[in-house]
C-alpha positions in Angstrom: 43.4 145.6 346.9 44.7 143.7 349.7 46.1 140.0 349.4 43.1 138.5 350.7 41.0 140.1 348.4 42.9 138.9 345.6 43.0 135.3 346.9 39.1 135.2 347.2 38.7 137.1 343.9 41.0 134.8 342.0 39.0 131.9 343.5 35.8 133.3 342.4 36.3 133.9 338.8 38.0 130.5 338.3 35.6 128.9 340.5 37.6 126.7 342.6 37.1 124.2 344.7 37.6 124.5 348.6 41.0 122.5 348.9 42.1 124.7 346.0 41.0 127.9 347.5 42.8 126.2 350.7 46.1 126.0 348.7 46.1 129.3 347.1 45.4 130.9 350.8 48.3 128.7 352.1 50.6 130.3 349.5 50.1 133.6 349.8 50.2 133.3 353.7 53.9 131.6 353.4 55.0 134.6 350.9 53.3 137.0 353.7 55.0 135.4 356.5 58.3 135.5 355.1 58.8 138.6 352.7 62.5 137.7 351.7 60.7 134.9 349.8 60.2 137.9 347.4 64.0 138.5 347.1 65.3 137.1 344.0 69.1 136.2 344.9 71.0 133.0 345.3 70.2 131.8 349.3 72.7 130.4 351.1 71.7 127.0 353.3 71.6 129.1 356.2 69.1 131.5 355.0 66.9 128.6 353.3 67.0 127.2 356.7 66.1 130.6 358.2 62.7 130.3 355.9 61.8 127.2 357.3 62.1 127.8 360.9 60.0 131.4 360.3 57.5 128.8 358.3 57.0 125.8 360.9 54.7 127.5 363.0 52.2 127.7 360.4 53.0 124.6 358.4 53.9 121.5 361.0 54.7 119.3 357.8 57.5 121.6 356.6 61.2 120.9 358.1 63.0 120.9 354.6 62.9 122.6 351.1 64.7 119.8 349.5 66.1 122.0 346.9 68.3 124.7 346.6 65.9 127.2 346.5 62.4 128.0 348.7 60.2 125.1 347.3 56.5 124.2 348.4 54.7 120.8 348.0 50.9 121.1 347.6 49.7 117.4 347.8 46.4 117.3 346.5 44.5 113.9 346.0 43.8 112.9 342.4 40.4 114.5 340.8 40.8 117.6 343.0 42.1 120.0 340.3 45.6 120.4 340.2 46.2 121.8 336.9 43.7 124.5 337.4 45.5 125.4 340.7 48.3 126.0 338.7 46.5 128.6 336.8 45.2 129.9 339.9 48.6 129.7 341.5 49.8 131.8 338.6 46.6 134.3 338.6 47.6 135.2 342.1 51.3 135.9 341.9 50.5 138.0 338.8 47.9 139.8 340.7 49.6 140.5 344.0 53.0 140.7 342.7 53.2 141.3 339.0 55.4 138.4 338.3 55.3 137.4 334.8 57.4 134.3 334.1 56.7 130.7 334.6 58.4 127.5 334.2 56.3 124.4 334.1 57.4 121.0 334.4 55.6 118.3 333.1 56.9 114.2 333.7 56.0 113.0 330.4 55.1 113.4 327.0 51.4 113.1 327.7 51.1 115.5 330.3 53.1 117.8 328.5 50.6 117.9 325.7 47.8 118.0 328.2 49.4 121.4 329.9 50.1 123.0 327.0 46.5 122.5 325.9 45.3 123.3 329.2 47.1 126.8 328.9 45.9 127.7 325.8 42.9 130.0 325.2 39.7 128.9 323.7 40.5 124.7 324.8 37.8 123.0 326.5 39.9 123.0 329.6 41.5 126.7 329.6 43.0 127.2 333.2 42.5 130.9 333.3 39.0 131.0 331.8 36.9 133.6 334.0 40.0 135.8 334.6 39.7 139.2 332.8 43.0 140.3 332.3 44.1 137.3 330.5 40.7 137.2 328.2 42.6 140.6 326.7 45.6 139.8 326.8 46.3 135.6 327.1 49.6 134.4 328.4 52.2 133.5 326.1 53.2 129.5 326.1 56.5 129.0 324.7 57.2 124.9 324.9 60.2 122.6 324.8 59.6 122.6 321.0 59.4 126.5 320.0 61.9 128.0 322.8 64.8 128.3 320.1 62.6 130.3 317.8 61.6 133.4 319.9 63.9 136.4 321.5 63.8 137.1 324.8 61.0 139.7 324.2 57.3 138.9 324.9 55.3 139.4 321.6 52.1 140.0 323.7 53.8 141.9 326.5 52.3 139.9 329.0 53.2 137.0 331.1 55.4 133.7 329.3 54.5 130.7 330.7 57.2 128.1 329.8 56.2 124.3 329.4 58.8 121.5 329.3 59.1 117.9 329.5 61.5 117.0 332.3 61.9 113.3 330.7 63.0 114.8 327.6 65.6 117.0 329.3 66.3 113.8 331.7 67.2 112.0 328.0 69.7 114.8 327.0 71.8 114.8 330.0 72.6 111.3 330.2 76.3 110.6 329.8 77.0 114.4 331.9 75.9 115.9 328.7 74.2 119.9 328.8 70.6 119.6 327.9 69.8 121.6 324.8 67.9 124.3 326.7 71.8 125.1 328.0 73.2 125.5 324.8 73.5 128.9 323.0 71.1 130.2 320.4 71.3 131.7 317.6 68.2 134.3 318.7 69.0 134.9 322.0 72.9 135.4 321.8 72.9 133.2 324.8 71.3 129.4 325.5 67.7 129.9 326.4 68.7 128.6 330.1 70.9 131.5 330.6 67.9 133.8 329.7 65.8 132.0 332.4 67.9 131.9 334.7 68.6 135.7 335.0 65.0 136.7 335.2 64.1 138.0 339.1 60.6 136.7 339.0 60.9 133.0 337.3 58.6 131.1 339.4 58.7 127.1 338.9 56.0 124.9 339.2 56.5 121.2 338.8 53.3 118.7 337.9 53.1 115.1 339.3 56.5 116.4 341.6 57.0 112.9 342.9 57.8 111.2 339.1 61.2 113.1 338.9 62.2 114.6 342.4 65.7 113.0 342.3 65.8 113.1 338.3 69.0 114.2 336.9 67.3 117.2 334.8 66.1 118.6 338.1 68.9 119.1 339.4 70.7 120.6 336.5 67.3 122.9 336.5 68.8 123.8 340.4 70.8 126.2 338.4 67.8 128.4 337.4 67.9 129.6 340.8 63.9 130.5 340.6 62.2 132.7 342.9 60.2 130.0 344.4 59.0 126.0 343.5 55.5 124.8 343.6 55.0 121.3 343.6 52.1 119.6 343.1 51.2 115.7 343.5 48.8 113.5 344.8 51.5 111.2 346.3 53.8 112.8 348.3 56.6 110.9 348.9 59.2 108.6 347.2 59.7 104.8 347.0 62.5 103.7 348.8 62.4 99.8 348.0 61.3 96.9 350.3 57.6 98.4 349.7 58.8 101.6 352.2 58.0 105.3 351.3 60.1 108.6 352.8 57.3 111.1 352.8 58.1 114.8 350.9 59.5 117.1 353.6 57.9 120.7 352.2 54.5 119.8 352.4 52.4 123.0 353.1 48.9 121.4 351.9 48.1 118.0 352.5 44.3 117.1 351.0 44.6 112.9 351.1 42.0 111.2 348.9 40.2 110.0 352.1 39.4 113.6 352.5 38.1 114.3 348.8 35.9 111.2 349.2 34.5 112.3 352.2 34.0 115.7 350.7 32.5 114.4 347.8 34.9 115.6 345.1 35.7 112.3 343.6 34.0 108.7 343.5 34.0 106.4 346.3 35.8 103.6 345.3 33.9 100.3 346.0 35.8 96.7 345.4 33.3 93.7 344.0 33.5 89.7 344.3 30.3 87.6 343.5 28.8 86.1 346.9 30.4 83.2 348.2 33.3 83.1 346.0 36.5 81.2 346.7 39.2 82.0 344.4 41.1 78.7 344.9 38.4 77.0 343.5 39.5 78.1 339.7 42.0 78.1 337.6 43.9 81.3 336.7 42.4 81.4 333.5 38.9 80.9 334.9 39.1 83.2 337.4 40.4 85.9 334.7 37.3 85.0 332.5 34.8 84.9 335.5 36.6 89.0 336.6 36.0 90.3 332.8 32.3 89.1 332.4 31.2 90.4 336.2 32.9 93.4 335.0 30.8 93.9 332.0 27.9 93.1 334.3 28.5 95.9 336.4 29.4 97.9 333.4 26.3 97.4 331.9 24.1 98.2 335.2 26.2 101.1 335.5 25.3 102.5 332.1 21.6 102.4 333.0 21.8 103.9 336.1 23.8 107.1 334.7 21.1 107.1 331.8 17.8 107.2 334.3 19.8 109.7 336.4 20.7 112.1 333.2 17.3 111.9 332.3 15.3 112.1 335.4 17.7 115.4 336.4 17.8 116.8 332.9 22.0 116.4 332.7 24.4 115.8 330.1 24.3 112.0 328.8 27.5 109.5 330.5 28.9 106.5 328.4 31.0 104.3 331.3 33.6 102.4 330.2 35.8 99.7 331.5 39.2 99.7 332.1 41.3 96.4 332.0 44.7 96.0 332.9 47.1 93.3 331.2 49.9 92.1 332.1 51.9 92.6 329.0 51.2 93.5 325.4 50.9 89.5 324.5 48.5 89.6 327.1 46.5 92.9 326.1 46.4 91.8 322.8 44.6 88.1 323.9 42.5 90.1 325.7 41.5 91.9 322.6 41.1 89.2 320.7 38.6 87.5 323.2 36.4 90.2 324.2 35.4 91.1 320.5 34.8 87.3 319.9 31.4 85.7 319.3 32.4 83.5 322.5 32.1 86.9 324.5 28.5 87.9 325.2 28.0 86.9 321.4 30.3 89.6 320.1 28.4 92.2 321.6 31.4 93.9 322.1 33.1 93.8 318.8 33.9 97.5 317.6 33.9 98.8 321.2 37.4 97.7 322.2 40.7 99.3 322.3 44.3 98.3 323.3 46.6 100.7 324.3 50.1 100.0 324.9 53.6 100.9 323.5 53.0 98.7 320.4 49.5 99.9 319.3 50.2 103.6 319.9 53.2 103.6 317.7 52.6 104.4 313.9 49.9 105.6 311.7 47.4 102.9 313.0 48.8 104.0 316.7 47.3 107.9 316.0 44.1 106.2 315.6 44.2 104.7 318.9 45.5 107.5 320.8 42.2 109.4 318.9 40.0 107.2 320.2 41.4 107.1 323.5 41.1 110.7 323.9 37.5 110.7 323.0 36.5 108.1 324.9 34.7 111.1 327.2 32.0 111.3 324.0 29.0 109.8 324.5 28.4 109.0 321.0 32.1 107.6 320.7 31.6 103.6 320.5 34.5 102.5 322.9 33.6 100.8 326.0 36.6 99.1 327.0 40.0 100.1 327.3 42.8 97.3 327.5 46.1 99.1 328.8 49.4 97.7 330.1 51.1 100.3 332.3 50.3 103.0 329.8 47.4 105.5 331.2 49.3 106.8 334.7 48.8 110.6 335.1 47.9 113.3 332.5 44.8 111.0 331.3 41.7 113.0 333.3 38.5 111.2 332.1 35.8 111.4 334.2 33.2 108.5 332.9 35.8 105.4 333.9 33.4 103.3 336.2 34.7 100.0 336.0 38.4 98.6 336.6 39.5 94.8 336.0 42.9 94.2 337.3 44.3 91.3 335.6 48.1 92.2 336.3 49.4 90.8 339.7 49.6 93.6 342.7 49.5 93.5 346.2 46.3 95.5 348.1 47.9 98.5 348.6 49.4 99.1 345.2 46.0 98.2 343.8 44.6 100.7 345.5 46.8 103.3 345.0 48.1 102.6 341.0 45.0 101.1 339.5 42.1 103.2 341.1 43.4 107.0 340.0 42.1 107.0 336.5 38.7 106.7 337.4 38.0 108.8 340.7 36.9 111.9 338.8 32.9 112.9 338.4 31.4 113.1 335.1 29.3 116.3 336.8 32.1 117.9 338.9 30.3 117.1 341.9 28.7 114.2 344.0 24.9 113.5 343.0 23.5 111.4 345.7 23.2 108.9 343.2 25.6 105.9 344.7 25.8 104.2 341.4 26.3 107.7 339.6 29.1 108.0 342.4 30.8 104.9 342.9 33.7 103.5 341.0 33.7 100.0 340.8 37.1 97.6 341.0 36.6 94.1 340.0 39.0 92.2 342.7 37.6 88.6 343.2 40.6 87.3 343.9 42.0 90.3 346.4 38.4 91.1 347.6 39.2 90.4 351.3 43.0 91.2 351.0 41.6 94.8 349.3 38.9 95.5 351.9 41.7 94.9 354.7 44.3 97.3 353.2 41.3 100.1 352.9 40.8 99.7 357.1 44.3 100.2 357.6 44.9 103.5 359.5 47.6 104.7 357.1 45.1 103.9 354.1 45.3 106.5 351.5 41.4 105.5 351.1 40.3 105.4 354.8 41.9 107.5 357.2 39.6 107.5 359.8 39.9 106.4 363.2 38.1 106.2 366.7 39.9 107.5 369.0 39.5 106.1 372.7 40.2 107.3 376.3 42.5 105.4 378.8 39.3 103.4 380.1 38.6 102.6 376.3 35.3 104.5 375.9 34.8 106.7 372.8 35.1 110.4 373.4 32.5 113.0 372.5 32.4 116.3 372.6 29.1 116.7 371.3 26.4 118.8 372.6 22.5 119.8 371.8 21.3 123.2 371.9 17.8 124.2 371.7 17.6 126.8 369.3 14.4 129.0 370.2 12.8 132.1 368.6 13.7 135.3 369.9 10.3 135.9 370.6 10.3 132.7 373.0 13.5 133.6 374.4 12.4 137.6 375.3 9.1 136.5 376.7 11.1 133.5 378.9 8.9 130.8 377.4 12.4 128.8 377.0 13.0 128.1 380.6 10.3 126.2 381.0 12.1 123.3 378.9 15.1 123.5 380.2 15.4 120.6 383.3 13.4 118.3 381.1 16.2 118.9 378.1 19.3 118.9 379.8 17.9 115.1 381.3 16.6 113.7 378.4 18.8 115.0 375.5 22.2 116.6 376.1 23.4 120.5 377.4 20.9 123.0 377.1 22.3 126.8 376.4 19.8 129.3 377.5 19.8 132.8 376.1 21.4 135.3 378.8 18.7 136.2 381.6 18.6 139.7 381.3 17.2 139.9 378.1 14.0 138.1 379.3 11.4 140.5 380.2 9.3 138.0 381.6 9.4 135.1 384.6 7.4 132.7 386.8 3.9 133.5 386.5 4.0 136.1 383.7 5.7 133.8 381.5 3.2 131.5 382.3 0.4 133.8 380.7 3.2 134.9 377.8 2.7 131.3 377.0 -0.7 131.0 377.1 -0.8 134.5 375.0 1.5 133.1 372.5 -0.8 129.8 372.0 -3.8 132.1 371.2 -2.1 133.8 368.8 -0.7 130.8 367.1 -4.9 129.7 366.7 -5.4 133.0 365.5 -2.7 132.8 362.6 -4.6 130.1 361.5 -7.8 132.3 361.4 -7.0 134.3 358.2 -10.1 136.2 357.9 -9.7 137.4 361.3 -6.0 138.1 361.4 -4.7 137.9 357.7 -1.5 139.5 359.0 0.8 139.8 361.9 0.3 143.3 361.9 -3.6 142.8 362.2 -2.8 141.4 365.9 -1.9 145.2 367.1 -5.6 146.1 366.4 -7.6 147.2 369.0 -10.4 144.5 368.2 -8.2 141.6 367.8 -6.3 142.5 370.9 -9.1 142.5 372.8 -10.1 138.8 371.6 -6.8 137.9 372.6 -7.4 139.1 375.9 -10.8 137.5 376.5 -9.5 134.1 375.6 -6.1 134.2 377.4 -8.7 135.5 380.5 -10.6 132.3 380.0 -7.6 130.3 379.7 -5.1 131.1 382.7 -6.0 129.2 386.1 -7.5 131.1 389.0 -4.2 131.0 391.0 -2.6 132.5 387.8 -4.8 135.4 387.8 -4.3 135.9 391.9 -0.8 135.9 391.5 -0.3 138.2 388.7 -1.4 142.0 390.3 1.7 141.0 392.8 4.0 140.9 389.4 3.0 144.6 388.6 1.9 143.0 385.0 -1.7 142.5 383.9 -3.1 140.2 381.3 -3.6 143.3 378.7 0.0 144.4 379.4 1.2 141.0 378.6 -0.8 140.5 375.4 0.0 144.1 374.3 4.0 143.4 374.7 3.7 139.5 373.3 1.6 141.0 370.2 4.8 143.9 369.8 7.4 141.3 369.7 5.5 138.6 367.4 4.8 141.9 364.7 8.7 142.8 365.5 10.3 139.5 365.2 7.9 137.9 362.3 8.3 138.0 359.2 4.9 136.9 357.8 5.0 133.6 355.8 1.6 132.8 354.1 0.9 129.2 353.6 -0.2 128.7 350.0 -1.6 126.2 347.8 -2.5 126.0 344.2 -5.5 123.8 343.7 -7.6 122.7 341.0 -11.1 124.0 340.2 -13.2 121.0 338.9 -11.9 117.5 337.4 -8.7 116.5 336.8 -8.0 114.3 334.1 -4.6 112.8 334.5 -2.5 109.4 333.0 0.3 108.6 330.8 0.5 108.6 327.0 1.1 105.3 325.1 5.0 105.8 323.4 7.4 103.4 321.8 10.0 102.7 325.3 14.2 103.4 324.3 15.5 100.5 325.6 18.5 100.8 323.0 21.0 101.3 326.3 19.9 98.2 327.9 22.1 95.4 327.6 22.2 93.4 330.5 24.1 90.4 330.9 22.9 86.7 332.5 24.8 86.3 336.0 25.6 83.1 337.7 26.0 84.6 341.4 25.1 87.5 342.7 27.8 90.5 342.7 28.3 92.2 345.6 30.9 95.1 346.5 32.1 96.9 349.8 32.8 101.1 349.9 36.4 101.2 350.5 35.7 104.5 352.5 32.3 104.2 353.8 32.5 100.0 354.5 29.0 99.8 353.1 27.8 96.9 351.3 26.5 96.8 347.8 24.2 94.7 345.8 24.6 95.1 342.3 21.3 93.8 340.6 18.3 93.0 342.9 17.6 89.4 342.6 13.9 88.2 342.5 12.9 85.1 345.0 10.1 84.6 342.5 10.0 82.8 339.1 7.8 84.3 337.1 6.0 82.3 334.6 5.2 85.2 332.4 8.4 87.5 331.7 6.7 90.3 331.5 5.6 90.2 334.9 9.0 90.4 336.7 8.6 94.3 335.3 5.2 94.9 335.9 5.4 93.8 339.3 8.2 96.3 340.2 6.2 99.0 338.1 3.1 98.9 340.2 5.1 99.6 343.1 5.4 103.2 342.0 2.8 105.1 344.6 1.8 106.9 340.9 1.0 103.8 338.4 -2.3 101.9 339.5 -2.8 98.4 337.9 -6.3 99.1 337.4 -6.0 102.5 335.7 -2.8 101.3 334.0 -2.3 97.7 333.3 -2.7 97.9 329.2 -0.2 100.4 329.5 2.2 99.0 331.7 2.3 95.3 329.8 2.7 97.1 326.4 5.7 98.9 327.7 7.0 95.4 329.3 6.4 93.4 326.4 8.5 96.0 324.4 11.4 95.5 326.9 10.8 91.7 327.0 11.4 92.0 323.0 14.3 93.6 323.2 15.7 91.3 325.2 15.3 88.5 323.3 17.1 89.9 320.3 20.4 89.3 322.0 19.8 86.5 324.9 19.7 83.1 323.6 17.9 81.2 326.1 14.9 81.4 328.1 17.0 80.7 331.3 19.1 84.0 330.5 15.6 86.1 329.7 14.8 85.1 333.1 17.8 85.4 334.6 18.3 89.1 333.7 15.1 89.9 334.3 15.0 88.8 337.9 18.3 90.3 338.3 17.9 93.7 336.9 14.1 93.9 337.3 14.2 97.0 339.8 16.7 99.1 337.4 14.3 98.4 333.9 11.4 99.4 336.0 12.9 102.7 337.4 13.7 103.4 333.7 10.4 103.0 332.1 8.9 104.8 335.0 11.3 107.7 334.2 10.0 107.4 330.7 6.5 107.0 331.5 6.7 110.4 333.3 7.8 112.2 330.2 4.7 111.2 328.7 2.6 112.3 331.6 0.0 114.3 331.0 -2.7 116.2 333.5 -5.6 118.4 332.0 -6.1 121.0 335.0 -9.1 123.3 333.1 -9.0 126.1 335.9 -7.3 126.3 339.4 -6.9 128.6 342.0 -4.8 130.0 344.6 -5.3 128.7 348.5 -4.3 131.2 351.2 -5.2 129.3 354.2 -2.6 131.4 357.0 -1.7 134.7 356.7 1.5 134.6 358.5 3.1 131.1 360.1 4.6 130.7 364.1 8.4 129.9 364.4 8.9 126.6 365.3 11.9 125.5 367.9 14.2 122.7 366.9 17.2 121.4 368.4 20.6 121.3 367.2 24.2 119.4 367.6 27.6 121.2 367.9 30.9 119.8 369.2 32.4 123.2 369.6 31.6 126.4 371.1 28.9 128.7 370.1 30.7 131.5 367.9 29.5 134.8 366.4 29.7 135.8 363.0 32.7 137.2 362.6 34.2 134.1 363.5 35.2 131.7 360.8 34.6 128.0 361.9 38.2 126.0 362.7 37.7 123.7 359.8 35.5 125.6 357.0 34.7 121.9 355.8 33.2 121.3 358.9 31.4 124.2 359.5 28.0 122.6 359.9 29.4 120.7 363.2 29.4 124.7 364.4 26.5 126.4 366.2 26.4 130.3 365.8 24.5 132.9 368.1 24.8 136.4 370.0 22.2 137.8 367.0 20.8 141.3 367.0 18.7 140.7 364.0 17.8 136.8 363.7 14.5 135.4 364.8 16.4 132.4 366.3 18.6 132.6 368.9 21.1 129.9 367.2 21.6 129.0 363.7 23.9 126.1 361.7 25.4 126.6 358.3 26.2 124.4 355.7 29.0 126.7 354.1 30.9 129.4 355.0 29.3 131.0 352.2 26.3 131.0 354.2 27.8 132.3 357.5 29.0 135.4 355.2 25.5 136.2 353.9 24.2 135.7 357.5 27.0 138.5 358.5 25.4 140.7 355.4 21.6 140.1 356.7 22.8 140.7 360.3 23.9 144.3 359.0 21.5 144.8 356.5 18.3 143.6 357.2 15.1 143.8 359.7 15.1 140.5 360.4 16.2 137.2 359.1 16.7 133.2 359.8 17.2 130.2 358.5 13.9 128.5 357.5 12.8 124.8 358.5 11.1 122.4 357.0 7.4 123.0 356.5 7.6 126.8 357.0 7.1 127.4 353.5 4.9 125.3 351.4 6.9 125.4 348.1 7.4 122.0 346.1 9.0 121.5 343.4 9.1 119.4 340.4 12.4 116.6 340.5 11.8 113.8 337.7 9.0 112.0 339.1 9.3 113.1 342.6 7.9 116.6 344.4 10.1 117.2 347.4 10.0 120.4 349.5 12.1 122.7 348.9 13.6 124.3 352.2 15.5 128.0 350.9 18.7 129.1 352.5 17.8 132.4 353.9 14.1 134.6 354.7 14.9 138.1 355.6 12.8 141.0 355.4 14.1 144.8 354.1 12.2 148.2 354.9 10.9 147.5 351.0 11.2 143.5 350.5 10.6 139.9 352.0 13.0 137.8 350.2 13.5 134.0 349.9 17.3 133.6 349.4 19.8 130.8 348.2 23.1 131.0 348.1 24.6 128.3 345.5 28.0 127.4 344.2 28.6 128.8 341.0 28.7 125.8 338.8 25.7 124.3 340.1 23.7 127.8 339.5 22.2 126.4 335.7 21.9 122.9 337.2 18.3 121.7 336.5 17.3 121.1 339.9 18.2 124.5 340.9 16.0 126.0 338.2 13.4 123.9 339.3 13.3 125.2 343.0 13.8 128.7 341.8 11.0 128.7 339.2 8.5 127.1 342.4 10.0 129.6 344.5 9.4 132.6 342.0 5.8 131.4 341.7 5.2 131.2 345.3 6.6 134.6 345.4 4.1 135.9 343.2 1.3 134.8 344.9 2.7 135.9 348.2 2.9 139.3 346.7 -0.1 139.5 345.9 -1.3 138.5 348.9 0.7 141.0 350.7 -0.2 143.7 348.2 -3.9 143.2 349.3 -3.3 143.6 352.9 -0.4 146.9 352.6 2.3 144.6 353.0 5.7 144.3 351.2 6.3 142.1 348.0 7.9 138.8 347.8 11.6 138.0 345.8 13.4 135.3 345.0 17.1 135.8 345.2 19.2 133.0 343.5 23.6 133.9 344.2 26.1 132.4 343.3 29.1 131.5 345.7 31.4 133.7 344.2 29.5 136.8 344.3 28.8 136.2 348.5 31.3 139.1 350.2 30.8 141.1 353.4 31.1 144.1 351.1 28.6 143.6 349.4 25.4 144.9 350.6 21.8 143.2 350.5 20.1 146.3 348.2 23.3 145.7 346.2 21.7 142.1 345.5 18.4 142.9 345.8 18.8 145.8 342.7 20.8 143.0 340.7 
């Protein structure tokens, strides 16, 4: 297996994200470019300098290894997955070069314990899950706690992963002492350090390497003389005092937070305050309490959004929690007392707050706090508020932190860089498209404008996008609009008719090569009339049930008759001089339509007879709704998008009857008729109001909550109503209104050249900006792709199919159930082979089993069944639906292989 295939295999088996795959590719490229990296020997400064020079062409930011051995830094934003990348590095290096010995450094005890867990088989986040070889012979994990009890031979005969805590080694070398790892071992007859240093294939991996870059412990480890070092960090710089930073010189992969937010791998941070809020009007104590209370209000709203989303999409339930950053342990204790007292929202959060600092995490009681902290992701665990004092930095990888209340003094940049890192991870591993589910809220009344301004700076880790201007001050753009015609229109010369109009109004038109056109002038005008007639006939299902039926003598004669009736006398007079008759042009047009069309029937399933539908009465579940009253409208600003956010949607009308706040929102849904459902919706609204009365003390508070949160409340009630929806259809029938559907033209925008399928995009993450063309079997002249997986699959179709294309909206009449909605499903590809017509969807492996993908697949399979029945009746091919995980797509795969599997 060549190295590229190994990278692809490891990436697929470990379900790596794009930046992780890119990092693995960069490591492979570095080793391939400098073969001496694989030689285990002491390298002189001159030899290291020669390696740097050889690598500079590939890695623009690489100017020095900054070690006594070759060392590469992979700077990936928090939340992208650095631990799994370490597993990928080890898997690749073992598969490609047979390396067996790895030394992993952790910066502290928390990450040390986490790494041991993640490298141990059968744990929730096992980094080698999917690597078949390691399933049979898992790596042996040797730690700083057990290395003295083993010999030099691996008991398992596989690879060895040594995991050590650098902070412990640092403490051992104080005063010039040697670390314990360098002391004689009675089991080895030498020190464990000497054993490691003698290994010819030792690879050093440094997690969170910014934390100990210049420490005495790391300097001591230089004597290990590893083959190479691999550093991972989200902050590739060291502090130099006075707020200045010195960037690392050995960065080969830089994937900053701004890109991670843009690419959808982490939440988008938003800073929150009250409308028209002036911090100067409040004392420090008042400001602190306002921030805490508003943080809880945002938290309760987020809780309902998460509940509604999980119920609507069939996803796991997620319990959000708040992180409060205290000044010191005394302050943390005061906050703990306040937030559990009856003076704070009536004691609602008593028993749901934990304090994490150096005092509370020591001793027997500390063990209980640590267990609660580790279990905070569990939906059934009661903790909703975590108060910490500088304890929770790297290594605490939770996905359900949604609100941060910083109460420790910090400037805006420090607040952005240090406070939000723990809350960036997404609970579903991807952006959902629901803004509340994808957002991290930072309560910063006293720093709101300062944080917004800092986020907009050019060097901000949040938003690093700038508008580049030309010398005249005008924004430059290379965007072009490309008209996408069907191959049929291009061959018939029908695309040229729109050239001048399109160029003048919408951009740059790129025609196909003139030599491919069959007709020009009057011939193409007649061909256009013939196509209009054929498109009309496609709707006459009884007359032309398939595109092949157009070739019958009877149908062609009818097409000729209609065309003759539609062409002008002038066209009829000029046509003989072109050497083609109307009958000739109709015959050639029909041949092209038959050859370049995949018959997509228009299918509808309609009920026969009366349909009874409605909602069954039920008991509403409002147990997770605990909205709190608010004095002012809360507002937020997305730190990367700059988009404004309103928390709650305040009503401008005060209702006399409390239930009317909710009923007014419910009847805005298209499927709820007040006349038909009044009794039910008032019953449900009454249940909700009764619940809110159970913990809100006054009528004013009830009006406040219902006015501000009626939309969120109604959204959740509507979802629960949908789960009680019934529809009694005694009988239904499948109606085929068209046997085949004409291809639609479209327009797409590109900023680069038109590429061919064998060309990878300049940046894979920006592939949607690239246009591909020069096809032989595509039904359209140009196509765009949303992922490189789609491009690779298109190359398989171009090689193995008879015809293929990416369908547009409306070409299939497929709808699927998505919660309360029934959106249209537009699959990735449609293709034809000698034996099948295919609907094809490529999907990320991690999304294959999601509720939405399953719903789309079920709808497509049902459509294929009806289409196959129709096709069989008219002598055509069966339809089949292919749902293909992205890691199964490779150029060496065949379309028949996918069909058979």
